Residue frames as qw, qx, qy, qz and C-alpha x, y, z in Angstrom:
[[0.587, -0.690, 0.326, 0.268, 12.40, 5.91, -27.96],
 [0.547, 0.759, -0.339, -0.100, 15.30, 6.44, -30.35],
 [0.890, 0.164, -0.327, 0.274, 18.36, 4.26, -30.79],
 [0.276, 0.525, -0.425, 0.684, 20.61, 6.79, -29.02],
 [0.493, -0.523, 0.292, -0.631, 18.50, 6.88, -25.92],
 [0.977, -0.146, -0.102, -0.118, 18.38, 3.06, -25.70],
 [0.756, 0.305, -0.350, 0.462, 22.17, 2.83, -26.03],
 [0.017, 0.593, -0.361, 0.720, 22.66, 5.56, -23.47],
 [0.742, -0.452, 0.150, -0.471, 20.51, 3.71, -20.91],
 [0.988, -0.023, -0.129, 0.077, 22.57, 0.48, -21.35],
 [0.753, 0.138, -0.169, 0.621, 26.08, 1.79, -21.50],
 [0.213, -0.974, -0.038, -0.072, 27.10, 4.41, -19.00],
 [0.727, 0.237, -0.199, 0.612, 30.55, 5.84, -18.78],
 [0.330, -0.943, -0.018, 0.022, 31.99, 7.97, -16.00],
 [0.617, 0.592, -0.316, 0.412, 35.45, 9.24, -16.77],
 [0.207, -0.699, 0.447, -0.518, 36.01, 9.95, -13.06],
 [0.862, -0.281, 0.341, -0.247, 35.44, 6.30, -12.07],
 [0.066, 0.568, -0.790, -0.221, 38.54, 4.17, -12.80],
 [0.921, 0.108, -0.253, -0.278, 38.18, 0.72, -14.36],
 [0.290, -0.651, 0.680, -0.172, 40.10, -1.36, -11.87],
 [0.916, 0.021, 0.381, -0.127, 39.37, -4.81, -13.33],
 [0.611, 0.706, -0.358, -0.011, 42.27, -4.44, -15.80],
 [0.931, -0.148, -0.140, 0.302, 45.20, -6.88, -15.34],
 [0.398, -0.819, 0.238, 0.338, 48.45, -5.65, -13.81],
 [0.693, 0.677, -0.180, 0.167, 51.38, -4.87, -16.12],
 [0.382, 0.348, -0.742, -0.426, 53.70, -6.53, -16.93],
 [0.886, -0.140, -0.206, -0.392, 51.79, -9.85, -17.11],
 [0.650, -0.515, 0.545, -0.126, 52.86, -12.56, -14.72],
 [0.856, 0.140, 0.478, 0.139, 53.02, -15.22, -17.43],
 [0.257, -0.373, 0.542, 0.708, 55.35, -15.12, -20.40],
 [0.612, 0.589, 0.164, -0.502, 53.41, -14.03, -23.51],
 [0.746, 0.599, -0.292, -0.021, 56.11, -14.84, -26.14],
 [0.895, -0.252, 0.053, 0.364, 59.13, -17.12, -25.55],
 [0.223, -0.817, 0.249, 0.469, 62.39, -15.16, -25.51],
 [0.491, -0.086, 0.686, 0.530, 63.72, -17.15, -28.48],
 [0.327, 0.699, 0.596, 0.223, 60.77, -15.93, -30.58],
 [0.060, -0.975, -0.085, 0.198, 61.43, -12.32, -29.59],
 [0.424, -0.556, 0.483, 0.527, 65.17, -12.68, -30.39],
 [0.459, 0.199, 0.716, 0.487, 64.41, -14.05, -33.82],
 [0.196, 0.870, 0.449, 0.056, 61.87, -11.26, -34.46],
 [0.203, -0.886, 0.154, 0.386, 64.54, -8.65, -33.63],
 [0.434, -0.281, 0.652, 0.555, 67.07, -10.29, -36.00],
 [0.377, 0.503, 0.700, 0.339, 64.44, -10.48, -38.76],
 [0.065, 0.951, 0.266, -0.142, 63.48, -6.83, -38.22],
 [0.291, -0.729, 0.365, 0.501, 67.12, -5.70, -38.47],
 [0.451, -0.006, 0.740, 0.499, 67.64, -7.79, -41.61],
 [0.285, 0.717, 0.609, 0.186, 64.52, -6.41, -43.20],
 [0.088, -0.944, -0.071, 0.311, 65.57, -2.84, -42.32],
 [0.340, -0.547, 0.518, 0.563, 68.81, -3.35, -44.19],
 [0.533, 0.362, 0.692, 0.326, 67.06, -4.42, -47.40],
 [0.027, 0.372, -0.222, -0.901, 66.96, -2.00, -50.31],
 [0.552, 0.532, 0.602, -0.221, 63.85, -1.65, -52.47],
 [0.241, 0.741, -0.249, -0.575, 65.51, 0.20, -55.37]]
């Protein structure tokens, strides 16, 4: 028995069968605090204004 046939027997994939165990979006809990996101936006804008010449 080759490696491919062993892997095929273990992992089956059916593209017509949805994977419904995924979590709902957006997540219920807060992933990043809003202050962290605000500071990331400010840093991104500041970095975008920098010149490398």
